[in-house]
N, C-alpha and C positions, 0 to 999 in steps of 0.2 A: 150701460155697461161701459167701462174703460176699455180703449183698444190696447193692443199688445204694447205699442211704445209707452203709452201712458202708465201701463203696469210695469214697464222694464226699469231697471236702475240705471238707465243711461246717464241722467244728470248726476246721480249719486257717484257713479264711476268717475265722472269728469272731476267732481269735487275731490275724490280720493287721489286721483292722478295729480291734481294740483298740490294736495297736501304732500304727496310722496316727492314731488319735485322740489319742495321748498328747502330741503337741507342742501341739494345741490346748488339751488339759487344762491343760498346763504354763503356756501363755500366759494362760488364762483365770484361773488362780490368781495368777499374777504381776500381772494387772490388778485382781483383786479387793483383793490386798495393797496396791497402789499407791494405789487410790482409797478405801481405808478406812484409811490410815495417819494417826493422829492428828497427825503432824508435817506433813502435806501440807494446804495451804489448800483443795485441791480436795474433800477430805473433807467439808467444812462447806457445800458447794453443792449445789444440786439435781442438777446435771450429775454430781458425784462420786457422789452417792447412787445415782443411776440406773445409772452405769457399774459401781459396786461390786455392785449387786443383779444387774444383767445378767451380769456376770462370774461370780458365784456360781452362778447357775442353769445357765450353760453349763458351768462346772467340774463341777457335780454330774451333768449328763446325759451327760457324757463320762468320768466316773470309773469305775474298776473297784473294787467294793466287796468287800473280803476278809471273812473270818469275823470277826464282832463278838465281843467278850468279854462274859460275863455281868456282870462288874463289881459283883457284890453283896458288899459288904464288912461290913455291919452290918445288923441287924434289931432289933426290940423284942420282947421277951418278958416279959409281965407288967409292961409299962410301963418295963422297963429296957433300955438299949443293949446289945446282944450282938454280938461279933465273929463274922463268918463266915469260914470257911477253906474254900476250894474245892480239893477233893482228888480224885485219880483212884483209885477203889477197885480197879478191874481194867481192863485194856486188852485187847480183842480185836481182830482185824484190821479190822472194819468199825465198831467202836463202843468208846467210852470210858464207863464207868459213873462218873459224877460224883457226889460226895456234898458237900452244903453243910453242913459240920460247924460246930456252934455250941458255944461254951464255956459250957455250963450243966451243972448237976448233975442237973436234972430230966429224966426220961426221957419222950420224946415219942413218939407213934405213928410208925412208919416209913412212908413214903410214897415209892413209886417212880413217877415220871412217865415214862411211855413216849411220848417225843416222836415226832412223824410224820418219816418219811423221805419227804418229798414236795417236795423242791427248795430248801427253806429249812433253815437251821441250827437246832439246838435252842434257840438263844438267842431265837427268836421267842417262846418261852415265858417269857422273862424275867419278864415281869409276872405270869404265873401262879405261878412259883416265889417271886418276892418276896412276893406276897399270902399264901401259905401258910407261909412260913418261921416267922412267930411261934408257930404252933400245932403244926407238924409237923416231923419229922426228914426232910428232903427229900433224895432222890436223883433223878438224872435220866439217861436215856440219850442220849449226845452222839454221834450218828451222824457217821461220817467222810465227807468229800467222796470219792466213789468214784474221781475222777480222781487222788487221792492214794493209792489202795490198789494195790500192785503186783499184777500179773495172777497171780503165782504163789500168791496166797492163794485162787484159785479163784472160783467163782460165789457170788452172794448172792441167794437166792431168798425167796419169802414163807415157805417152811418154815424157812429160815435165821433170818428174823426172829423166827419163833415159838421156835426153839430158843434164841435170845439171850434172849428175854423169859423162858422157863423157867429158863434158867441163872442169870440176875441174881435171879430170885425165890428159887431155891434158895440162892444165895450169901448172901442176907438171911435165910436159914433159914425161909422161909414166914412169918416174923413180920413181915408187910409188907402194906400196901395198895397196889393198883395204880391208876394213874389214866391214861387214854389220851385223847389229844386228837385228834379227827378220824380220820384214815386208820388208826391202830394199834388203833382199837377192835376190829377184827376179829381180828388176830392175839392181842390181849389176851384176848379172850373164848375163843378157841380154846385158848390156853395155860392159862387157868383151867379150861376143860373137861377137858383132858388131865390136869392135876394133881389135879383133883378125882377123876376116875375112877380114877387110879392111886393116890390117897391119898398123893401125893408133895408134901408141904409146900405145899398150896394157899394162895394169898394169902387174907387175912381179908376183904378186900373188893375190888371193882373199881368205878371210877367212869368211866363212858364218856361223853365230851363231844362232841357234834356228829359221831357216827361213821356210816359208811356200812354199818351192819349188814344193811339190806335196801333197797337202792336201787330196788327195784320200787315202793316207797311213795313217793308224791309226788316223783317224779324232778325234779331240777333241770336247769339248762342244762349243768352240768358232767357230771352222770350221763348225759345224752343224748348229749353229745360222746364219752364214753367207750364207749357202746354202739351208736352208729349205724353205726360202721365195723367191719369184720371185723378180728380180731387181726393178720392178715397185713399190713393197712394200716399199723398201728402199727410192725410190725417194719421195714417197708420205708421209712417216712417219718420216724420220730423217733428211731430207734436209730442211734447212730454210735460210732466208736472214739476214744479219748483220744489226742491227738497226742503227739508224741515229748517235748515239754518238760515233761511231768508224770510222776510216779512210776508212775501207773497206765497207762502207755503200752500202747496196744492193747487196753485193757479196753472192752467193750461198755457203753455207758452212753446214759441218756436225759439229755442235757445240761441243766443248770439254766437256761441262757439261753433254751432253748426253752420250758420250763415258765414262766418269768418273762414271756416274750413273750405266751404264752397267757393268763396271768392279767391282764396289762396290756390285752389286747385285749378282755376281758370288760367292763371298765370304763374304756375308754380316755379318755373325755371327762372323767371324774373325775380321772384322773391329769394330764391336760393343765391342767385348771382349778386343781389343787393346786399346780402349778408356776408358774402365772400368780399365784396367791395369794401364793406365796413372794416373787415380785418385788415385789409391792405391800407386803407386810409389811416387807420390807427397806428399801424407799424410805421407808415411813412410820416406820421405827424401831421396830416392833412386834416386839421381841425374844423374847418368850415364844411367839408364834405361829410364828415362824421356827425356834425351837428345837424345837418340837413336830414341825414338818415334817421337819427333819433327822433327829431321833430315829427317826421312823417309816420314812422312806425309807432311812435307813442300814441298817435291818434288812431292809426289804422288798426292796431291791435286791441284797442279798447272798444268792447263790444256790449251790447245790452240785449235783453230778451224782449221778443215781441209778444203781445197777447195773441194767443192762437186764433182767436175769432177773427181779429183784424187780418192777420197773414193769410188765413184761408179764404176770407172774402176777396182780398186782392188777387189771389191765385184764380179764383173761381170767376170773379165778375169783370176783372180788368184784363187778365192774360188768357183765360180760356173762353169765356163768353163774350167779350168785347161789348159789354152792355152800352157804355156811354156813346161810342161812335155809331152804334147800331140803333140808337134812340130808344133803348129799352131799359135804362137805369131807372130804378124807382127809389124815391126817397120820401120818406113819411107817407107812403101809400100813393104817391103820385108820380108820374113819369117826368123825369127831368128834361127840360127844352133849352139847350144852349142857344137856340134862336131867340129866346126871350132876353138874352143880353143885349141891351141897348145903351146902358149908362156906365158900363165898365170897358175901358179901353184895354186892347189886347197886344201883348208883345210876346213872341215866341222866339226862342233862342235855341239853336242847335249846334253841335260840334260836328265838323266834317268826318272825324275818325271815331265817333261814339260807338263802343261796341257793347253798351248796355241798352240805350234807347236809340234805335236806328234812325238814320236821317229820314225825315218825313213824318215820323211818329208825333212829334210835337207839333209841327206845322199843321197837322190834321185839324188842330183846334181852329185854325183860321176858317176852314170849310164849315165846321160845325156852328161857329158864331156867325151865321148868315145874315142877321139883321144889322150887324155893325157897319157903319159906313167906312169907306177906305181911310179917311183921315183918322180914324180911331183904331187902326190895326197896322202892326208892323211885324215883319218877319226878318231874322238875320241868321246867317250860318257862319260860324267862325272857322276859318281854314286852319288846317294843321293842328287841331286839338282833338283830344278824346273826350270821354265823359267827364272826368274831374277838371279838365282844362277849360271847360265851358263855364265853370263857377269858381274857379281858383287858378292861382298862378299868374305869370307875367302878361300873357296874352289876354287873359280875363281882365286884369287891371287896365291894360293899355287900350284895348279895343271894345271890350264888352261893356265895362262900367260906364264909359261916356254915353253909350247908346242907351242904357238903362236910366241914367240920370236925366238924360235929355228927354226920353220918352215920359218919364214921371213928370218932370217940369211942364211939359207941354200939356198934360192932362190933370194937372193939380188944380 
């Protein structure tokens, strides 16, 4: 029997709201174009600048953001411009494995970035990919929006995520380093444990960034929200079904718009002030600040739906029962043993100000991988950054990237 939320028209109401806002979005865009047209005298007046700025803000808050492109066409290798070709190596029902192929003769270490399936597209890691491209041969898991996956492809669980990670690692013949950002730290560590125990092409190293390995340590507001209510509450209140106008019609999902609203509520004042600042930057002609705002929010407001089974598994097994750190996680009928990891070097990275994965939660992997010798393990905490700053931004590029590249180089 479907629960109340699955029977509710929640998703349909969301679609109706988007349709109702589309004329407002159209008029706001028309007003922006009119009041910023170089041929219009109003463009050069204070009134025109304010109207154009207000129109753009209104357009942006009523816009539906589709999946962004990576848009990475070139990088520099040893100081020389190199062309990037984005190609799909293999396509599975819920994920495409992307390769950012470089036209160079030099062989570089292979890096598979396992992106989070957490409501945002893999393009959220564009800055991560871009910063690592000069030194590494980069692949990434590009998870599909669950609302676009037909229901005949079946369920996608946390175990499915681990299976995909194992399959992609095998595809790259084990001659690869794994890097997990946030949520996938748990399935990546499980995949590495299984492949080490089976002696099945284990990855050479794994880098875990801001991941919830053990959320009992220094729990954050996000951790508490995931653990203070019973699993049934999540089933009844945040799981719904995809409406008829998408390929995934009737699939059970945790909608991306609910995830986004939750994230927005955590820092609502900051987001409101950011849009006030956008208005001010546009009026003052501060194009650089306005461009930075657009770039961030184009990505941040672009969300995708999660398969309900995967979302509920993460809530239950990672945030509520803590199965991995307690030694109770079962994969394919057998308990997972991180102590079996002997061939995969471990790098854990944390941000001092991380308010999503608290300090110490990722470092817990170091304790679990008890059989690794000291020379195969490294931990680093970046001062002065929060969750996003540990895998994106200036401090990531200047301080964290050299650590990752050096670590992979030593264990290649």
